SERO-4910 file (N, C-alpha, C, O; in steps of 0.05 Angstrom, whole numbers):
BEGIN
 pado doro    nc1    nc2    nc3   cac1   cac2   cac3    cc1    cc2    cc3    oc1    oc2    oc3
  Met    A   1749   1983   1887   1768   1993   1868   1776   1970   1850   1780   1948   1860
  Phe    A   1778   1975   1824   1785   1955   1805   1812   1963   1792   1816   1986   1785
  Phe    A   1829   1943   1789   1854   1947   1775   1854   1929   1751   1845   1906   1752
  Ala    A   1865   1938   1729   1867   1922   1705   1896   1921   1696   1911   1940   1697
  Gly    A   1904   1897   1687   1931   1894   1677   1943   1868   1686   1931   1852   1699
  Cys    A   1968   1865   1679   1983   1841   1686   2013   1848   1687   2023   1862   1669
  Ser    A   2026   1839   1708   2055   1843   1709   2067   1822   1727   2053   1809   1742
  Asp    A   2093   1819   1726   2107   1799   1743   2103   1806   1772   2103   1788   1789
  Glu    A   2100   1831   1779   2098   1840   1807   2070   1835   1819   2067   1840   1843
  Gln    A   2051   1827   1803   2024   1824   1814   2023   1804   1837   2004   1805   1853
  Val    A   2041   1785   1838   2041   1766   1860   2048   1779   1887   2044   1766   1908
  Leu    A   2058   1803   1886   2065   1817   1911   2040   1829   1924   2041   1838   1947
  Phe    A   2018   1830   1910   1993   1843   1920   1973   1822   1929   1971   1800   1916
  Asp    A   1958   1828   1949   1937   1810   1959   1910   1821   1949   1897   1836   1964
  Phe    A   1902   1813   1925   1877   1822   1914   1854   1806   1926   1856   1782   1931
  Asp    A   1832   1820   1931   1808   1806   1941   1796   1787   1920   1787   1765   1927
  Tyr    A   1796   1796   1895   1785   1781   1873   1803   1783   1849   1814   1804   1843
  Val    A   1805   1761   1834   1820   1761   1809   1801   1752   1787   1790   1730   1789
  Val    A   1798   1769   1767   1781   1762   1745   1798   1763   1719   1812   1782   1714
  Leu    A   1796   1741   1704   1810   1740   1678   1790   1746   1656   1770   1733   1653
  Leu    A   1796   1767   1641   1780   1774   1618   1795   1763   1594   1818   1769   1590
  Thr    A   1781   1746   1579   1794   1732   1557   1777   1734   1532   1753   1741   1532
  Ala    A   1789   1727   1509   1775   1726   1484   1790   1707   1465   1814   1703   1469
  Pro    A   1777   1696   1446   1790   1679   1426   1811   1695   1410   1810   1719   1408
  Val    A   1831   1681   1400   1853   1693   1385   1842   1711   1363   1851   1734   1359
  Trp    A   1822   1701   1347   1813   1717   1325   1800   1743   1334   1801   1763   1319
  Val    A   1788   1743   1358   1776   1768   1368   1798   1787   1377   1796   1811   1371
  Ile    A   1818   1777   1390   1841   1794   1398   1854   1807   1374   1859   1831   1373
  Glu    A   1859   1791   1353   1871   1801   1329   1853   1823   1316   1863   1844   1308
  Glu    A   1828   1818   1314   1809   1837   1302   1808   1863   1319   1808   1885   1307
  Arg    A   1807   1861   1345   1805   1884   1362   1831   1901   1360   1829   1926   1359
  Leu    A   1854   1888   1359   1878   1903   1356   1880   1916   1329   1890   1939   1326
  Arg    A   1872   1902   1309   1874   1912   1281   1856   1936   1277   1863   1954   1262
  Thr    A   1832   1936   1289   1812   1957   1282   1809   1979   1303   1795   1998   1298
  Arg    A   1823   1977   1326   1819   1998   1346   1832   2024   1337   1851   2024   1321
  Thr    A   1822   2045   1348   1833   2072   1342   1842   2084   1368   1834   2076   1390
  Gly    A   1860   2103   1366   1869   2117   1390   1892   2104   1404   1904   2115   1422
  Asn    A   1900   2080   1395   1923   2066   1406   1933   2047   1384   1919   2030   1375
  Ser    A   1958   2050   1376   1969   2034   1355   1982   2008   1364   1990   1992   1348
  Tyr    A   1983   2003   1390   1996   1979   1400   1982   1954   1389   1957   1952   1390
  Gly    A   1998   1936   1379   1987   1911   1368   1984   1911   1338   1980   1890   1326
  Lys    A   1987   1934   1326   1985   1936   1297   2011   1927   1284   2011   1916   1262
  Asn    A   2033   1931   1297   2059   1922   1288   2060   1892   1290   2052   1881   1311
  Pro    A   2069   1877   1269   2070   1848   1270   2085   1837   1294   2077   1816   1305
  Asp    A   2106   1850   1303   2121   1840   1326   2105   1843   1352   2105   1825   1369
  Glu    A   2091   1865   1354   2074   1869   1378   2051   1849   1378   2044   1838   1399
  Leu    A   2038   1845   1355   2017   1825   1353   2026   1798   1361   2013   1783   1376
  Ala    A   2050   1790   1351   2061   1764   1358   2066   1762   1388   2061   1741   1400
  Arg    A   2075   1784   1400   2080   1784   1429   2053   1780   1445   2052   1765   1463
  Val    A   2033   1795   1436   2007   1792   1449   1997   1763   1448   1987   1752   1468
  Leu    A   1998   1752   1424   1989   1724   1421   2006   1704   1436   1995   1684   1446
  Arg    A   2031   1709   1438   2049   1692   1453   2042   1693   1483   2041   1673   1497
  Tyr    A   2037   1718   1493   2028   1721   1521   2002   1707   1526   1998   1695   1547
  Arg    A   1984   1709   1507   1958   1695   1510   1962   1665   1513   1949   1652   1529
  Glu    A   1981   1655   1498   1986   1626   1498   2002   1617   1523   1997   1595   1533
  Thr    A   2020   1634   1533   2038   1626   1555   2030   1637   1582   2033   1623   1602
  Val    A   2020   1661   1583   2013   1674   1609   1984   1669   1617   1978   1665   1640
  Glu    A   1966   1669   1597   1938   1666   1604   1932   1640   1620   1916   1641   1639
  Pro    A   1944   1618   1613   1939   1594   1629   1947   1597   1659   1934   1586   1677
  Leu    A   1968   1612   1664   1977   1617   1691   1956   1635   1705   1949   1630   1729
  Leu    A   1946   1655   1691   1926   1673   1703   1900   1658   1707   1886   1663   1727
  Arg    A   1893   1641   1689   1869   1625   1691   1868   1609   1717   1848   1606   1730
  Arg    A   1891   1598   1725   1893   1581   1749   1888   1597   1774   1878   1587   1794
  Ser    A   1896   1623   1774   1893   1639   1798   1867   1656   1798   1861   1669   1818
  Ala    A   1853   1656   1776   1829   1673   1774   1805   1660   1789   1801   1635   1787
  Gly    A   1790   1676   1802   1766   1666   1815   1743   1666   1795   1723   1652   1799
  Leu    A   1746   1681   1774   1726   1683   1753   1740   1687   1726   1758   1704   1724
  Thr    A   1731   1673   1706   1740   1678   1678   1716   1686   1662   1695   1673   1662
  Val    A   1720   1708   1647   1698   1719   1632   1706   1722   1602   1727   1733   1596
  Asp    A   1690   1710   1585   1695   1712   1556   1684   1739   1547   1660   1744   1549
  Thr    A   1701   1756   1537   1694   1783   1530   1682   1785   1502   1679   1807   1491
  Thr    A   1675   1763   1490   1659   1764   1465   1630   1770   1471   1615   1777   1454
  Ala    A   1623   1768   1497   1596   1776   1505   1594   1806   1504   1614   1820   1501
  Ser    A   1570   1816   1506   1566   1845   1506   1580   1858   1530   1585   1844   1550
  Leu    A   1587   1883   1528   1599   1897   1550   1582   1895   1575   1592   1891   1597
  Asp    A   1556   1899   1572   1538   1897   1595   1539   1870   1608   1539   1868   1633
  Ala    A   1540   1849   1592   1541   1821   1603   1568   1817   1618   1568   1804   1639
  Val    A   1590   1827   1607   1616   1825   1620   1615   1839   1647   1623   1828   1667
  Val    A   1606   1864   1647   1605   1879   1672   1587   1865   1692   1594   1863   1716
  Asp    A   1564   1856   1683   1545   1842   1701   1558   1818   1714   1555   1813   1738
  Ser    A   1573   1802   1698   1587   1779   1708   1607   1786   1730   1608   1773   1751
  Val    A   1622   1807   1725   1642   1815   1745   1629   1826   1770   1637   1818   1792
  Leu    A   1608   1842   1767   1594   1853   1791   1580   1831   1807   1581   1832   1831
  Arg    A   1569   1811   1793   1556   1789   1808   1577   1773   1824   1572   1764   1846
  Phe    A   1601   1771   1813   1622   1757   1826   1631   1771   1851   1636   1758   1872
  Val    A   1634   1797   1851   1645   1812   1874   1623   1820   1893   1629   1823   1917
  Gln    A   1599   1825   1885   1578   1836   1903   1570   1816   1925   1567   1825   1948
  Pro    A   1566   1791   1919   1557   1773   1941   1578   1772   1964   1572   1768   1987
  His    A   1603   1776   1956   1625   1775   1976   1628   1801   1992   1641   1801   2013
  Ser    A   1616   1822   1982   1621   1848   1995   1598   1857   2013   1599   1878   2025
  Glu    A   1577   1841   2016   1555   1848   2033   1560   1843   2062   1543   1849   2079
***
C-alpha cells in the first residue's frame, strides 16, 4: 500500500519506506500553473506557500527519505525507481 502526502503527524507512523518525490522550482510552478481539475497553487498566496514548503520542509523530508526521485523524469521512470526501491526489500 502506498500513501502520498505530508503532514506534521507523519512522525507518528512507522512507514516501511519513505520516498521523496521532488522537482525543481520552475517545474513545480509550471505544473501548478497549467494543471486542470484543481485550482490549488494558482493563487499567488498558495503558490508562495508551496514554494516556501519546498524550501523549508523538503530538506527535512530529504533527511528521512530512503529514496529521493526527481519527477522531471518520465512517469514510467519515476514508478520504476520507486518499485525497484521497495521490491528487493519485500521478497
